[in-house]
C-alpha positions as CSV (number, residue, x, y, z in Angstrom):
1,M,-0.2,0.0,0.1
2,S,1.1,3.7,-1.2
3,S,1.8,6.1,1.5
4,A,-0.7,8.4,0.1
5,V,-3.0,5.7,0.4
6,S,-2.3,4.7,4.0
7,A,-2.1,8.8,4.8
8,A,-5.9,8.8,3.2
9,R,-6.9,5.7,4.9
10,D,-5.5,7.2,8.1
11,S,-7.7,10.0,7.9
12,L,-10.9,8.0,8.2
13,S,-12.3,9.3,11.4
14,E,-12.9,6.6,13.9
15,P,-16.5,7.3,14.7
16,L,-17.4,7.0,10.9
17,W,-15.4,3.9,10.5
18,N,-17.2,2.2,13.1
19,R,-20.7,3.0,11.8
20,I,-22.6,0.4,10.4
21,V,-23.9,3.1,7.7
22,G,-21.8,5.6,6.5
23,E,-19.3,6.3,3.7
24,D,-15.6,5.6,5.1
25,G,-16.0,2.0,4.9
26,R,-16.6,2.3,1.2
27,I,-13.9,4.9,0.6
28,G,-11.5,2.7,2.4
29,F,-12.1,-0.1,0.3
30,L,-11.9,2.0,-2.7
31,L,-8.5,3.4,-1.4
32,E,-6.9,-0.1,-1.0
33,R,-8.6,-1.5,-4.2
34,D,-8.1,1.3,-6.9
35,G,-5.8,4.0,-5.2
36,L,-6.0,7.6,-3.9
37,E,-6.7,9.5,-7.4
38,A,-9.5,6.9,-8.5
39,T,-10.8,7.3,-4.9
40,I,-11.2,11.0,-5.3
41,A,-12.8,10.9,-8.8
42,W,-15.1,8.1,-7.3
43,V,-16.4,10.3,-4.5
44,W,-16.8,13.4,-6.4
45,R,-18.8,11.4,-8.9
46,T,-21.0,9.9,-6.2
47,L,-21.4,13.2,-4.4
48,R,-22.7,14.8,-7.6
49,I,-25.2,11.7,-8.2
50,Y,-26.6,11.8,-4.7
51,R,-27.1,15.7,-4.6
52,A,-28.8,15.4,-7.9
53,A,-31.2,12.6,-6.4
54,V,-31.8,14.4,-3.4
55,L,-33.0,17.8,-5.3
56,D,-35.0,15.7,-7.8
57,K,-38.7,15.3,-6.5
58,N,-39.2,12.6,-8.8
59,H,-36.3,10.2,-7.2
60,H,-36.5,8.4,-4.1
61,A,-33.7,10.0,-2.7
62,S,-35.7,13.3,-2.2
63,R,-38.5,11.1,0.1
64,D,-38.7,10.8,3.7
65,G,-37.2,7.7,4.5
66,F,-34.5,7.7,2.0
67,R,-33.5,11.7,1.9
68,R,-31.3,11.8,5.4
69,G,-29.2,8.8,4.5
70,Y,-28.4,10.5,0.9
71,V,-27.5,13.7,2.9
72,E,-25.7,12.0,5.4
73,S,-23.5,10.0,2.9
74,Y,-22.9,13.7,1.0
75,C,-21.7,15.5,4.2
76,D,-19.4,12.4,4.7
77,F,-18.0,12.9,1.3
78,K,-17.5,16.2,1.7
79,R,-15.9,15.8,5.1
80,W,-13.4,12.9,3.5
81,L,-12.7,15.3,1.0
82,S,-11.9,18.2,3.0
83,R,-9.4,16.2,4.9
84,M,-7.9,15.1,1.5
85,H,-7.5,18.7,0.5
86,A,-9.5,17.7,-2.6
87,L,-12.4,20.3,-2.5
88,R,-11.9,20.9,-6.3
89,S,-12.8,17.9,-8.4
90,P,-10.5,16.7,-11.1
91,D,-12.4,18.7,-13.5
92,G,-11.7,22.1,-11.4
93,T,-15.2,22.3,-10.4
94,S,-16.8,22.4,-6.7
95,S,-19.8,21.2,-5.4
């Protein structure tokens, strides 16, 4: 495992890592499997998908019972990107 991946893995907060539901587990898996750059790209893609889904009144993610989980995941992604100093996506945009 590269030092960048180790540092990224170490950045995962203990409370999030121990949650059954949360994104740090998926992020950790992707870091180990795909590396840091691919994981950052995946987090950005998924963050945008979740945000659009929550804002789309026709998507189940905007409904009670689903919305909170999507918003919590979105916040997990934003916190992780912040810890990685990756608040700008690979294409130069932010969300």
